[in-house]
A tleap script that builds the chain and sets N, CA, C and O, in Angstrom:
source leaprc.protein.ff14SB
mol = sequence {
  NILE THR VAL ALA GLY ALA PRO THR SER GLY
  VAL PRO ALA ASP VAL ALA GLU ALA TRP ILE
  LYS ILE GLU LEU VAL ALA VAL ARG LYS PRO
  PHE TRP GLY ASN ARG ILE GLY THR LEU LEU
  LEU ALA CYS ALA LEU GLY ARG ALA TRP HIE
  ARG HIE GLN ASN HIE CYS ILE LEU HIE VAL
  ALA GLY GLY ARG ASP ASN VAL PRO ALA VAL
  ARG LEU TYR GLU ARG LEU GLY PHE VAL ALA
  ALA PRO SER LYS LEU PHE HIE LYS PRO ASN
  LYS ASP VAL TRP LEU LEU GLY ASN ILE GLY
  CARG
}
set mol.1.N position { 54.330 88.554 28.477 }
set mol.1.CA position { 55.026 89.873 28.230 }
set mol.1.C position { 56.495 89.814 28.332 }
set mol.1.O position { 56.915 89.212 29.320 }
set mol.2.N position { 57.272 90.258 27.608 }
set mol.2.CA position { 58.758 90.270 27.511 }
set mol.2.C position { 59.197 91.670 27.561 }
set mol.2.O position { 58.764 92.327 26.614 }
set mol.3.N position { 59.938 92.322 28.398 }
set mol.3.CA position { 60.467 93.678 28.644 }
set mol.3.C position { 61.993 93.515 28.582 }
set mol.3.O position { 62.563 92.579 29.142 }
set mol.4.N position { 62.619 94.446 27.892 }
set mol.4.CA position { 63.929 94.568 27.895 }
set mol.4.C position { 64.448 96.008 27.985 }
set mol.4.O position { 63.623 96.897 27.775 }
set mol.5.N position { 65.717 96.353 28.272 }
set mol.5.CA position { 66.145 97.543 28.229 }
set mol.5.C position { 66.336 98.012 26.754 }
set mol.5.O position { 66.605 97.262 25.815 }
set mol.6.N position { 66.150 99.422 26.685 }
set mol.6.CA position { 66.311 99.764 25.122 }
set mol.6.C position { 67.631 99.658 24.813 }
set mol.6.O position { 68.458 99.599 25.723 }
set mol.7.N position { 68.017 99.619 23.455 }
set mol.7.CA position { 69.337 99.367 22.900 }
set mol.7.C position { 70.311 100.735 23.280 }
set mol.7.O position { 69.843 101.873 23.310 }
set mol.8.N position { 71.394 100.492 23.494 }
set mol.8.CA position { 72.272 101.579 24.181 }
set mol.8.C position { 73.387 101.908 23.240 }
set mol.8.O position { 74.008 102.930 23.530 }
set mol.9.N position { 73.765 101.267 22.189 }
set mol.9.CA position { 74.872 101.604 21.555 }
set mol.9.C position { 74.967 103.071 20.964 }
set mol.9.O position { 74.209 103.447 20.071 }
set mol.10.N position { 75.909 103.841 21.496 }
set mol.10.CA position { 75.838 105.310 20.836 }
set mol.10.C position { 74.986 106.182 21.551 }
set mol.10.O position { 74.918 107.363 21.212 }
set mol.11.N position { 74.241 105.683 22.624 }
set mol.11.CA position { 73.342 106.453 23.284 }
set mol.11.C position { 73.911 106.723 24.673 }
set mol.11.O position { 74.467 105.838 25.323 }
set mol.12.N position { 73.751 108.007 25.119 }
set mol.12.CA position { 74.172 108.364 26.527 }
set mol.12.C position { 73.412 107.519 27.589 }
set mol.12.O position { 72.195 107.374 27.473 }
set mol.13.N position { 74.107 106.950 28.637 }
set mol.13.CA position { 73.411 106.234 29.656 }
set mol.13.C position { 72.238 106.743 30.114 }
set mol.13.O position { 71.246 106.014 30.103 }
set mol.14.N position { 72.159 107.917 30.536 }
set mol.14.CA position { 70.850 108.539 31.141 }
set mol.14.C position { 69.764 108.688 30.292 }
set mol.14.O position { 68.648 108.840 30.790 }
set mol.15.N position { 69.940 108.667 28.853 }
set mol.15.CA position { 68.910 108.564 28.055 }
set mol.15.C position { 68.381 107.324 27.851 }
set mol.15.O position { 67.168 107.133 27.764 }
set mol.16.N position { 69.407 106.260 27.748 }
set mol.16.CA position { 69.013 104.838 27.584 }
set mol.16.C position { 68.179 104.254 28.885 }
set mol.16.O position { 67.263 103.433 28.831 }
set mol.17.N position { 68.654 104.801 29.921 }
set mol.17.CA position { 67.923 104.144 31.030 }
set mol.17.C position { 66.573 104.710 31.419 }
set mol.17.O position { 65.950 104.333 32.411 }
set mol.18.N position { 66.105 105.773 30.451 }
set mol.18.CA position { 64.819 106.331 30.744 }
set mol.18.C position { 63.785 105.579 29.796 }
set mol.18.O position { 62.577 105.804 29.874 }
set mol.19.N position { 64.394 104.577 28.799 }
set mol.19.CA position { 63.424 103.869 27.996 }
set mol.19.C position { 63.301 102.394 28.377 }
set mol.19.O position { 64.174 101.744 28.951 }
set mol.20.N position { 62.218 101.994 28.021 }
set mol.20.CA position { 61.712 100.520 28.325 }
set mol.20.C position { 61.519 99.975 26.839 }
set mol.20.O position { 61.184 100.799 25.988 }
set mol.21.N position { 61.676 98.869 26.529 }
set mol.21.CA position { 61.390 98.210 25.175 }
set mol.21.C position { 60.484 97.128 25.611 }
set mol.21.O position { 60.757 96.322 26.500 }
set mol.22.N position { 59.455 97.159 24.968 }
set mol.22.CA position { 58.420 96.138 25.223 }
set mol.22.C position { 58.712 95.192 24.009 }
set mol.22.O position { 58.415 95.606 22.888 }
set mol.23.N position { 59.283 93.931 24.155 }
set mol.23.CA position { 59.581 92.850 23.474 }
set mol.23.C position { 58.425 92.051 22.719 }
set mol.23.O position { 58.310 91.839 21.512 }
set mol.24.N position { 57.665 91.698 23.695 }
set mol.24.CA position { 56.452 90.875 23.180 }
set mol.24.C position { 55.185 90.948 24.172 }
set mol.24.O position { 55.388 90.706 25.361 }
set mol.25.N position { 53.971 91.251 23.764 }
set mol.25.CA position { 52.759 91.104 24.526 }
set mol.25.C position { 51.893 90.245 23.699 }
set mol.25.O position { 51.578 90.521 22.541 }
set mol.26.N position { 51.476 89.060 24.420 }
set mol.26.CA position { 50.666 88.104 23.592 }
set mol.26.C position { 49.570 87.435 24.596 }
set mol.26.O position { 49.831 87.103 25.753 }
set mol.27.N position { 48.477 87.312 24.054 }
set mol.27.CA position { 47.281 86.620 24.740 }
set mol.27.C position { 46.764 85.451 23.810 }
set mol.27.O position { 46.560 85.633 22.610 }
set mol.28.N position { 46.594 84.420 24.347 }
set mol.28.CA position { 46.096 83.317 23.633 }
set mol.28.C position { 44.681 83.531 23.152 }
set mol.28.O position { 43.849 84.130 23.833 }
set mol.29.N position { 44.447 83.059 22.038 }
set mol.29.CA position { 43.120 83.370 21.235 }
set mol.29.C position { 41.918 83.277 22.047 }
set mol.29.O position { 41.043 84.141 21.994 }
set mol.30.N position { 41.832 82.027 22.964 }
set mol.30.CA position { 40.481 82.001 23.517 }
set mol.30.C position { 40.247 83.074 24.634 }
set mol.30.O position { 39.131 83.253 25.121 }
set mol.31.N position { 41.301 83.742 24.994 }
set mol.31.CA position { 41.252 84.901 25.965 }
set mol.31.C position { 41.201 86.334 25.379 }
set mol.31.O position { 41.192 87.314 26.124 }
set mol.32.N position { 41.167 86.441 23.989 }
set mol.32.CA position { 40.970 87.715 23.373 }
set mol.32.C position { 39.799 88.309 23.750 }
set mol.32.O position { 38.775 87.636 23.873 }
set mol.33.N position { 39.826 89.707 23.984 }
set mol.33.CA position { 38.536 90.352 24.164 }
set mol.33.C position { 38.318 90.708 25.644 }
set mol.33.O position { 37.518 91.560 26.030 }
set mol.34.N position { 39.111 89.969 26.426 }
set mol.34.CA position { 38.943 90.087 27.850 }
set mol.34.C position { 39.865 91.216 28.675 }
set mol.34.O position { 39.934 91.293 29.902 }
set mol.35.N position { 40.545 92.060 27.730 }
set mol.35.CA position { 41.419 93.150 28.261 }
set mol.35.C position { 42.526 92.596 29.104 }
set mol.35.O position { 42.930 93.272 30.050 }
set mol.36.N position { 43.103 91.311 28.819 }
set mol.36.CA position { 44.236 91.036 29.391 }
set mol.36.C position { 45.378 91.556 28.787 }
set mol.36.O position { 46.341 91.764 29.525 }
set mol.37.N position { 45.479 91.822 27.550 }
set mol.37.CA position { 46.599 92.487 27.034 }
set mol.37.C position { 46.802 93.881 27.611 }
set mol.37.O position { 47.931 94.316 27.835 }
set mol.38.N position { 45.666 94.590 27.852 }
set mol.38.CA position { 45.631 95.824 28.338 }
set mol.38.C position { 46.372 95.856 29.747 }
set mol.38.O position { 47.203 96.702 30.078 }
set mol.39.N position { 45.914 94.757 30.540 }
set mol.39.CA position { 46.282 94.563 31.940 }
set mol.39.C position { 47.992 94.321 31.853 }
set mol.39.O position { 48.789 94.936 32.563 }
set mol.40.N position { 48.320 93.429 30.965 }
set mol.40.CA position { 49.714 93.061 30.826 }
set mol.40.C position { 50.552 94.341 30.498 }
set mol.40.O position { 51.545 94.661 31.151 }
set mol.41.N position { 50.138 94.945 29.583 }
set mol.41.CA position { 50.815 96.175 29.095 }
set mol.41.C position { 50.873 97.228 30.174 }
set mol.41.O position { 51.963 97.747 30.415 }
set mol.42.N position { 49.712 97.619 30.897 }
set mol.42.CA position { 49.643 98.591 32.003 }
set mol.42.C position { 50.447 98.167 33.191 }
set mol.42.O position { 50.875 99.058 33.924 }
set mol.43.N position { 50.705 96.920 33.469 }
set mol.43.CA position { 51.583 96.517 34.505 }
set mol.43.C position { 52.988 96.695 34.137 }
set mol.43.O position { 53.781 96.991 35.031 }
set mol.44.N position { 53.381 96.559 32.979 }
set mol.44.CA position { 54.715 96.631 32.468 }
set mol.44.C position { 55.013 98.031 32.420 }
set mol.44.O position { 56.141 98.357 32.789 }
set mol.45.N position { 54.196 98.952 32.027 }
set mol.45.CA position { 54.278 100.278 32.064 }
set mol.45.C position { 54.551 100.976 33.453 }
set mol.45.O position { 55.487 101.753 33.641 }
set mol.46.N position { 53.536 100.573 34.487 }
set mol.46.CA position { 53.586 100.847 35.693 }
set mol.46.C position { 55.019 100.525 36.437 }
set mol.46.O position { 55.572 101.311 37.207 }
set mol.47.N position { 55.501 99.273 36.081 }
set mol.47.CA position { 56.819 99.014 36.624 }
set mol.47.C position { 57.828 99.972 35.941 }
set mol.47.O position { 58.643 100.606 36.612 }
set mol.48.N position { 57.762 100.053 34.745 }
set mol.48.CA position { 58.725 101.086 34.219 }
set mol.48.C position { 58.693 102.393 34.926 }
set mol.48.O position { 59.755 102.919 35.259 }
set mol.49.N position { 57.467 102.994 35.196 }
set mol.49.CA position { 57.370 104.240 35.749 }
set mol.49.C position { 57.995 104.318 37.055 }
set mol.49.O position { 58.624 105.330 37.361 }
set mol.50.N position { 57.864 103.226 37.944 }
set mol.50.CA position { 58.455 103.172 39.171 }
set mol.50.C position { 59.831 103.060 39.167 }
set mol.50.O position { 60.496 103.306 40.173 }
set mol.51.N position { 60.332 102.695 38.080 }
set mol.51.CA position { 61.863 102.564 38.015 }
set mol.51.C position { 62.475 103.861 37.085 }
set mol.51.O position { 63.551 103.846 36.486 }
set mol.52.N position { 61.560 104.912 37.124 }
set mol.52.CA position { 61.984 106.158 36.432 }
set mol.52.C position { 62.270 105.907 35.029 }
set mol.52.O position { 63.164 106.580 34.515 }
set mol.53.N position { 61.647 105.035 34.322 }
set mol.53.CA position { 61.837 105.085 32.849 }
set mol.53.C position { 60.435 105.481 32.298 }
set mol.53.O position { 59.397 104.871 32.553 }
set mol.54.N position { 60.536 106.485 31.579 }
set mol.54.CA position { 59.448 107.292 31.231 }
set mol.54.C position { 59.035 107.320 29.754 }
set mol.54.O position { 58.139 108.053 29.336 }
set mol.55.N position { 59.790 106.424 28.943 }
set mol.55.CA position { 59.511 106.323 27.635 }
set mol.55.C position { 59.423 104.936 27.174 }
set mol.55.O position { 60.052 104.122 27.850 }
set mol.56.N position { 58.771 104.497 26.160 }
set mol.56.CA position { 58.526 103.114 25.752 }
set mol.56.C position { 58.648 102.976 24.302 }
set mol.56.O position { 58.215 103.856 23.558 }
set mol.57.N position { 59.198 101.952 23.873 }
set mol.57.CA position { 59.219 101.564 22.361 }
set mol.57.C position { 58.761 100.153 22.152 }
set mol.57.O position { 59.136 99.250 22.901 }
set mol.58.N position { 58.005 99.969 21.205 }
set mol.58.CA position { 57.541 98.481 20.845 }
set mol.58.C position { 57.389 98.544 19.462 }
set mol.58.O position { 57.250 99.558 18.777 }
set mol.59.N position { 57.433 97.135 19.033 }
set mol.59.CA position { 57.062 96.755 17.536 }
set mol.59.C position { 55.737 96.098 17.386 }
set mol.59.O position { 55.517 95.179 18.174 }
set mol.60.N position { 54.835 96.388 16.543 }
set mol.60.CA position { 53.667 95.819 16.532 }
set mol.60.C position { 53.738 94.633 15.438 }
set mol.60.O position { 53.877 94.912 14.247 }
set mol.61.N position { 53.654 93.505 15.818 }
set mol.61.CA position { 53.710 92.300 14.831 }
set mol.61.C position { 52.542 92.488 14.007 }
set mol.61.O position { 51.429 92.734 14.472 }
set mol.62.N position { 52.830 92.359 12.666 }
set mol.62.CA position { 51.753 92.423 11.673 }
set mol.62.C position { 51.301 93.885 11.461 }
set mol.62.O position { 50.220 94.115 10.920 }
set mol.63.N position { 52.072 94.819 11.859 }
set mol.63.CA position { 51.789 96.278 11.753 }
set mol.63.C position { 50.439 96.649 11.801 }
set mol.63.O position { 49.715 96.088 12.623 }
set mol.64.N position { 49.960 97.553 11.009 }
set mol.64.CA position { 48.498 98.174 11.140 }
set mol.64.C position { 47.538 97.142 10.824 }
set mol.64.O position { 46.354 97.461 10.936 }
set mol.65.N position { 47.826 95.922 10.436 }
set mol.65.CA position { 46.950 94.858 10.043 }
set mol.65.C position { 46.441 94.301 11.306 }
set mol.65.O position { 45.339 93.756 11.355 }
set mol.66.N position { 47.310 94.437 12.461 }
set mol.66.CA position { 47.142 93.899 13.574 }
set mol.66.C position { 46.057 94.908 14.453 }
set mol.66.O position { 46.396 95.491 15.483 }
set mol.67.N position { 44.956 94.977 13.961 }
set mol.67.CA position { 44.057 96.070 14.595 }
set mol.67.C position { 43.855 95.912 16.179 }
set mol.67.O position { 43.818 96.959 16.824 }
set mol.68.N position { 43.731 94.795 16.804 }
set mol.68.CA position { 43.469 94.859 18.272 }
set mol.68.C position { 44.814 95.442 18.954 }
set mol.68.O position { 44.788 96.215 19.912 }
set mol.69.N position { 45.824 95.038 18.423 }
set mol.69.CA position { 47.027 95.648 18.885 }
set mol.69.C position { 47.034 97.034 18.824 }
set mol.69.O position { 47.085 97.717 19.847 }
set mol.70.N position { 46.982 97.561 17.572 }
set mol.70.CA position { 47.161 98.923 17.207 }
set mol.70.C position { 46.059 99.722 18.237 }
set mol.70.O position { 46.444 100.672 18.918 }
set mol.71.N position { 44.849 99.306 18.273 }
set mol.71.CA position { 43.819 99.906 19.041 }
set mol.71.C position { 44.360 100.075 20.547 }
set mol.71.O position { 44.269 101.133 21.169 }
set mol.72.N position { 44.915 98.941 21.034 }
set mol.72.CA position { 45.277 99.026 22.457 }
set mol.72.C position { 46.438 99.944 22.593 }
set mol.72.O position { 46.412 100.811 23.466 }
set mol.73.N position { 47.443 99.821 21.804 }
set mol.73.CA position { 48.614 100.802 22.026 }
set mol.73.C position { 48.097 102.118 21.810 }
set mol.73.O position { 48.509 102.927 22.641 }
set mol.74.N position { 47.272 102.605 20.892 }
set mol.74.CA position { 46.801 103.902 20.652 }
set mol.74.C position { 45.887 104.366 22.121 }
set mol.74.O position { 46.054 105.485 22.605 }
set mol.75.N position { 45.127 103.577 22.608 }
set mol.75.CA position { 44.289 103.681 23.536 }
set mol.75.C position { 45.195 104.166 24.901 }
set mol.75.O position { 44.746 105.004 25.682 }
set mol.76.N position { 46.479 103.550 25.074 }
set mol.76.CA position { 47.382 103.880 26.020 }
set mol.76.C position { 48.172 104.832 25.756 }
set mol.76.O position { 48.994 105.065 26.643 }
set mol.77.N position { 48.231 105.700 24.514 }
set mol.77.CA position { 48.941 106.773 24.340 }
set mol.77.C position { 50.036 106.763 23.422 }
set mol.77.O position { 50.715 107.730 23.076 }
set mol.78.N position { 50.154 105.385 23.009 }
set mol.78.CA position { 51.347 105.177 22.048 }
set mol.78.C position { 51.058 105.768 20.493 }
set mol.78.O position { 49.926 105.710 20.013 }
set mol.79.N position { 52.012 106.250 19.879 }
set mol.79.CA position { 52.048 106.890 18.509 }
set mol.79.C position { 53.065 106.148 17.654 }
set mol.79.O position { 54.114 105.659 18.074 }
set mol.80.N position { 52.601 106.127 16.348 }
set mol.80.CA position { 53.636 105.544 15.439 }
set mol.80.C position { 54.876 106.382 15.354 }
set mol.80.O position { 54.846 107.605 15.491 }
set mol.81.N position { 56.007 105.668 15.116 }
set mol.81.CA position { 57.367 106.515 15.007 }
set mol.81.C position { 57.434 107.208 13.733 }
set mol.81.O position { 57.096 106.782 12.628 }
set mol.82.N position { 57.950 108.414 14.066 }
set mol.82.CA position { 58.160 109.267 12.625 }
set mol.82.C position { 59.142 108.425 11.763 }
set mol.82.O position { 60.089 107.733 12.136 }
set mol.83.N position { 58.679 108.661 10.533 }
set mol.83.CA position { 59.432 107.900 9.371 }
set mol.83.C position { 60.795 107.965 9.435 }
set mol.83.O position { 61.351 106.923 9.086 }
set mol.84.N position { 61.524 108.883 9.779 }
set mol.84.CA position { 62.856 109.065 9.688 }
set mol.84.C position { 63.804 108.885 10.888 }
set mol.84.O position { 65.023 109.057 10.882 }
set mol.85.N position { 62.929 108.463 12.042 }
set mol.85.CA position { 63.616 108.285 13.354 }
set mol.85.C position { 64.702 107.179 13.492 }
set mol.85.O position { 65.780 107.348 14.062 }
set mol.86.N position { 64.260 105.948 12.861 }
set mol.86.CA position { 65.415 104.878 12.794 }
set mol.86.C position { 65.869 104.507 11.503 }
set mol.86.O position { 65.359 104.846 10.435 }
set mol.87.N position { 66.934 103.734 11.687 }
set mol.87.CA position { 67.479 103.395 10.484 }
set mol.87.C position { 66.718 102.283 9.623 }
set mol.87.O position { 66.585 102.309 8.399 }
set mol.88.N position { 66.265 101.343 10.458 }
set mol.88.CA position { 65.462 100.279 9.691 }
set mol.88.C position { 64.008 100.795 9.301 }
set mol.88.O position { 63.518 101.772 9.866 }
set mol.89.N position { 63.389 100.134 8.373 }
set mol.89.CA position { 61.979 100.535 8.323 }
set mol.89.C position { 61.155 100.534 9.604 }
set mol.89.O position { 61.248 99.590 10.388 }
set mol.90.N position { 60.361 101.556 9.830 }
set mol.90.CA position { 59.803 101.550 11.047 }
set mol.90.C position { 58.342 101.736 11.065 }
set mol.90.O position { 57.806 102.364 11.977 }
set mol.91.N position { 57.671 101.211 10.085 }
set mol.91.CA position { 56.169 101.386 9.901 }
set mol.91.C position { 55.503 100.644 11.038 }
set mol.91.O position { 54.288 100.764 11.191 }
set mol.92.N position { 56.202 99.910 11.820 }
set mol.92.CA position { 55.460 99.016 12.681 }
set mol.92.C position { 56.111 99.342 14.193 }
set mol.92.O position { 55.872 98.689 15.209 }
set mol.93.N position { 56.956 100.462 14.100 }
set mol.93.CA position { 57.532 100.820 15.458 }
set mol.93.C position { 56.549 101.837 16.122 }
set mol.93.O position { 56.197 102.799 15.440 }
set mol.94.N position { 56.063 101.699 17.431 }
set mol.94.CA position { 55.387 102.659 18.251 }
set mol.94.C position { 56.119 103.185 19.419 }
set mol.94.O position { 56.884 102.493 20.091 }
set mol.95.N position { 55.862 104.436 19.643 }
set mol.95.CA position { 56.542 104.953 20.836 }
set mol.95.C position { 55.655 105.523 21.798 }
set mol.95.O position { 54.567 105.933 21.394 }
set mol.96.N position { 56.001 105.630 23.230 }
set mol.96.CA position { 55.140 106.258 24.213 }
set mol.96.C position { 56.158 107.272 25.046 }
set mol.96.O position { 57.163 106.812 25.587 }
set mol.97.N position { 55.918 108.301 25.092 }
set mol.97.CA position { 56.655 109.135 26.168 }
set mol.97.C position { 55.732 109.565 27.329 }
set mol.97.O position { 54.515 109.387 27.349 }
set mol.98.N position { 56.496 110.174 28.325 }
set mol.98.CA position { 55.729 110.374 29.678 }
set mol.98.C position { 54.680 109.421 30.241 }
set mol.98.O position { 53.489 109.625 30.474 }
set mol.99.N position { 55.419 108.337 30.398 }
set mol.99.CA position { 54.553 107.149 31.060 }
set mol.99.C position { 54.203 107.795 32.423 }
set mol.99.O position { 54.977 108.494 33.076 }
set mol.100.N position { 52.970 107.478 32.757 }
set mol.100.CA position { 52.447 108.066 34.084 }
set mol.100.C position { 51.751 109.274 34.109 }
set mol.100.O position { 51.214 109.681 35.139 }
set mol.101.N position { 51.713 110.011 32.817 }
set mol.101.CA position { 51.181 111.205 32.791 }
set mol.101.C position { 49.696 111.239 31.886 }
set mol.101.O position { 49.069 112.292 31.767 }
savepdb mol mol.pdb
quit
């Protein structure tokens, strides 16, 4: 799993510091179905919560066709980003607010 701070250009520091950006969650195919992705993502979100970062953004590689990833993110409370929220096409961007609630 790769985690980075959210982009900050033009965003007030206190807002940017409240966000975590998940860059990559990947599990090797032989280990699919063992909830390893759930564990990895839950650990990253738990760490963010302890750092007082209560919002998360991530991109779903493969979009809605990546059914296992979409199911995982939905199960953890992520929602698809509203269509006009970002400048780039965002059909594959998912958001989570209120980590830890």
